[in-house]
C-alpha positions in Angstrom: -8.2 -12.6 19.5 -6.6 -12.3 22.8 -2.6 -12.5 22.7 -1.5 -14.5 25.8 1.5 -12.0 27.2 4.9 -13.2 26.4 7.5 -14.4 29.0 11.0 -12.3 29.2 13.0 -14.2 27.2 16.8 -14.2 28.9 19.2 -16.5 27.2 23.1 -17.0 27.4 22.8 -19.4 24.4 22.8 -19.0 20.6 19.6 -20.2 18.9 18.8 -23.6 18.3 18.4 -22.8 14.6 18.4 -19.6 12.4 16.6 -19.4 8.8 17.0 -16.7 6.3 15.1 -15.5 3.1 15.1 -12.3 1.4 14.8 -11.0 -2.4 16.1 -8.0 -3.9 13.0 -7.6 -6.6 11.2 -4.3 -6.6 7.5 -5.1 -5.5 4.6 -2.6 -5.5 1.0 -2.7 -5.0 -2.0 -1.4 -3.8 -3.4 -3.3 -0.7 -5.9 -2.2 1.8 -6.2 -5.6 3.7 -3.4 -7.6 5.3 -1.0 -9.5 2.2 1.5 -11.6 2.0 4.9 -9.9 0.8 5.6 -12.3 -2.2 8.3 -14.7 -1.0 8.8 -13.5 2.8 7.8 -16.7 4.2 9.9 -19.5 6.1 7.8 -22.4 6.9 7.8 -23.8 10.4 6.1 -26.2 12.7 5.9 -27.0 16.4 4.7 -30.5 18.3 5.2 -34.0 17.5 8.1 -35.4 14.9 9.2 -31.4 14.4 12.3 -30.1 16.2 10.5 -29.0 19.6 6.9 -29.2 20.8 7.2 -25.7 21.8 9.3 -22.5 21.0 9.8 -18.5 20.9 10.4 -17.3 17.5 12.6 -14.2 17.2 11.4 -12.7 13.7 13.7 -9.6 12.0 12.4 -8.0 9.0 14.2 -5.3 7.3 13.7 -3.6 3.6 13.8 -0.9 1.5 10.3 0.4 1.4 7.8 3.1 0.0 4.8 4.5 0.7 3.2 6.9 -2.2 0.0 8.8 -2.1 -1.4 12.0 -4.0 -1.9 13.5 -0.7 1.1 12.4 0.7 -0.8 11.6 3.3 -0.5 7.8 3.8 1.0 4.8 5.6 1.9 1.2 4.7 2.0 -1.1 8.1 4.0 -4.5 8.2 4.5 -7.0 10.8 5.1 -10.4 10.8 2.4 -13.3 11.2 3.4 -17.1 12.8 0.7 -19.3 11.3 -2.6 -17.1 11.5 -1.8 -15.1 13.9 0.1 -11.5 14.4 3.5 -11.7 16.2 3.9 -9.4 19.3 4.2 -6.7 19.9 0.5 -6.7 18.8 -1.6 -3.1 17.8 -3.6 -1.2 15.4 -0.8 0.8 14.4 2.1 -0.7 12.5 3.4 1.9 10.6 6.5 0.9 8.8 6.5 4.1 6.1 4.6 6.9 5.4 3.9 9.0 2.4 5.8 12.6 2.5 6.7 14.9 0.1 8.4 13.3 -3.0 8.6 9.6 -1.9 11.8 7.9 -1.8 13.0 4.3 -1.0 14.5 4.2 2.7 15.3 1.0 5.2 13.6 0.3 7.7 13.4 -2.8 10.2 11.1 -4.3 12.4 11.5 -7.1 15.1 9.0 -9.2 15.9 8.4 -12.4 18.9 5.7 -15.1 18.9 5.8 -17.9 21.8 4.3 -21.3 21.4 4.0 -23.1 24.7 4.9 -27.1 24.6 1.9 -29.0 22.8 1.7 -32.9 21.5 -0.4 -31.7 18.5 1.8 -30.6 15.5 0.7 -26.9 14.5 2.1 -25.2 11.5 3.3 -21.3 12.7 4.8 -20.3 9.1 5.9 -17.0 9.7 5.0 -14.8 6.9 5.6 -11.2 6.1 2.2 -9.1 5.6 1.8 -5.6 4.3 -1.1 -3.0 4.5 -1.4 0.1 2.7 -3.8 2.9 3.4 -6.3 3.7 1.3 -5.6 4.9 -2.5 -1.6 4.3 -1.3 0.5 2.3 -2.8 3.6 0.2 -1.2 6.2 -0.5 -2.4 9.5 -3.3 -1.2 12.5 -3.8 -2.8 15.9 -5.6 -0.9 14.3 -6.9 1.8 15.5 -9.9 4.5 13.2 -12.2 6.6 15.1 -14.0 9.7 13.5 -16.2 12.2 15.7 -17.2 15.1 14.1 -20.4 16.8 14.6 -20.8 20.8 13.1 -24.7 21.2 11.2 -24.7 24.6 
């Protein structure tokens, strides 16, 4: 998959829309592939019959997180997907928290961006936080918040 480069966002206006979703429930799982964090989803659409034909979305995700592994050598990755594609910046290394010593819950935040140029067809670009843990590691999330700021094009 090739992700087009983002154009810099310089604006002197507030977002056209801001949506928040959060949960305090503790969730722990061993997940070796990108897996939706339960509840961390915001339905978004662009195109005909929606708020705009194109948009720039700025996602902020903040959570208390935990990575645990018997050898204290693992990572838990997290990022935001819009539709089926990861938001920018895209890399093979989305470390959110690492397993070290006596694991403790700690607060972490990430920011991601996705740009969708104006187009007529309606597109589902639902925002989802996805997480993945190293082999044998357990990922934990609690007290999380997902915020999406929408800038219509």
